[in-house]
C-alpha positions in Angstrom: 141.1 133.2 84.6 140.4 131.2 81.7 142.6 128.2 83.1 141.0 128.7 86.6 137.2 127.3 85.2 138.4 124.0 83.4 139.9 122.7 87.2 136.9 124.2 88.7 134.4 122.1 86.9 136.9 119.2 86.9 136.8 119.0 90.5 132.5 119.7 90.7 132.6 116.7 88.4 134.5 114.3 90.6 133.0 115.5 93.8 129.5 115.0 91.9 130.3 111.2 90.7 132.3 109.7 94.2 129.0 108.8 95.7 126.1 110.4 93.8 125.2 113.1 96.4 127.2 115.5 97.7 128.6 114.8 101.5 125.5 115.4 104.1 125.1 118.2 106.4 126.6 118.3 110.1 122.9 118.6 110.8 122.1 115.0 109.2 125.4 113.3 110.4 125.0 114.6 113.6 121.8 113.0 113.6 123.2 109.4 112.4 125.9 109.3 114.8 122.8 109.6 117.5 120.2 107.4 116.1 123.3 104.7 115.7 122.4 104.6 111.5 124.7 103.8 108.6 124.8 104.0 104.9 122.9 101.3 102.9 122.0 100.4 99.6 118.9 98.6 99.8 118.1 95.5 97.6 116.5 95.9 94.3 113.3 93.9 95.0 112.7 97.0 98.1 113.2 99.7 95.8 110.9 98.1 92.8 107.9 97.3 95.5 105.1 99.2 96.0 104.5 100.8 99.4 101.8 102.2 102.0 101.9 105.1 103.8 100.2 103.6 107.1 100.5 99.8 107.6 97.9 99.8 110.4 94.8 101.1 107.9 96.6 100.7 104.5 94.1 102.7 102.6 96.1 103.7 99.3 99.5 101.6 97.6 101.7 104.1 96.7 104.1 103.6 93.7 108.0 101.9 93.7 109.9 102.8 96.8 112.7 104.3 94.2 110.0 106.7 92.4 109.4 108.5 95.8 113.4 108.8 96.5 114.1 109.8 93.3 111.1 112.5 93.6 112.4 113.8 96.8 113.9 117.7 96.2 116.6 117.7 98.0 119.6 115.3 98.1 119.0 111.8 99.7 120.8 109.1 101.5 119.4 105.6 102.5 120.3 104.6 106.0 119.8 101.3 108.3 120.5 100.9 112.0 123.8 99.3 112.6 122.5 96.2 114.4 119.8 96.0 111.9 123.0 95.8 108.9 125.0 93.6 111.2 122.0 91.1 111.5 121.0 91.6 107.6 124.8 90.7 106.7 124.7 86.8 108.6 121.4 86.0 107.3 122.8 84.0 104.5 122.6 80.8 106.4 119.4 80.3 107.5 117.2 81.9 104.6 114.2 83.2 106.1 113.1 86.9 106.0 113.9 89.3 108.3 112.3 92.2 108.6 114.2 95.7 109.2 114.2 99.5 108.7 115.2 101.8 106.0 115.2 105.2 106.2 115.0 107.3 103.8 117.6 110.6 104.6 116.4 114.0 103.1 118.8 116.7 103.5 117.8 120.4 102.5 119.5 123.4 103.7 116.9 124.1 106.8 115.9 120.7 107.7 116.6 117.0 107.7 113.9 114.5 107.0 113.4 111.2 107.4 111.1 108.9 105.9 110.7 105.2 107.3 110.1 101.9 106.1 110.3 98.6 107.2 110.8 95.6 104.7 
């Protein structure tokens, strides 16, 4: 029994370090597939920027996006629409800014929540 504990702890550490979070639930994966979303690493300028909760009537400016993501209680993953990701990878030659939508997926045991950010 004592020999199994180090092996079990080693497996937990290797799973936890592989992507920063455990694998997404089946419900989250199904929603990603249905919406055409894929994992995304937002640029630091986006993560360090402040955000407003309502772009039509912005009454309050909230803190940095990365602080909001870190405050979530359940595991999170940044996602982007596959079409937007393909468009962004080809933007280097134009030099112009492009608008795109980024989703923060919060994968809890009882539900999956999406927060939508436009950059």
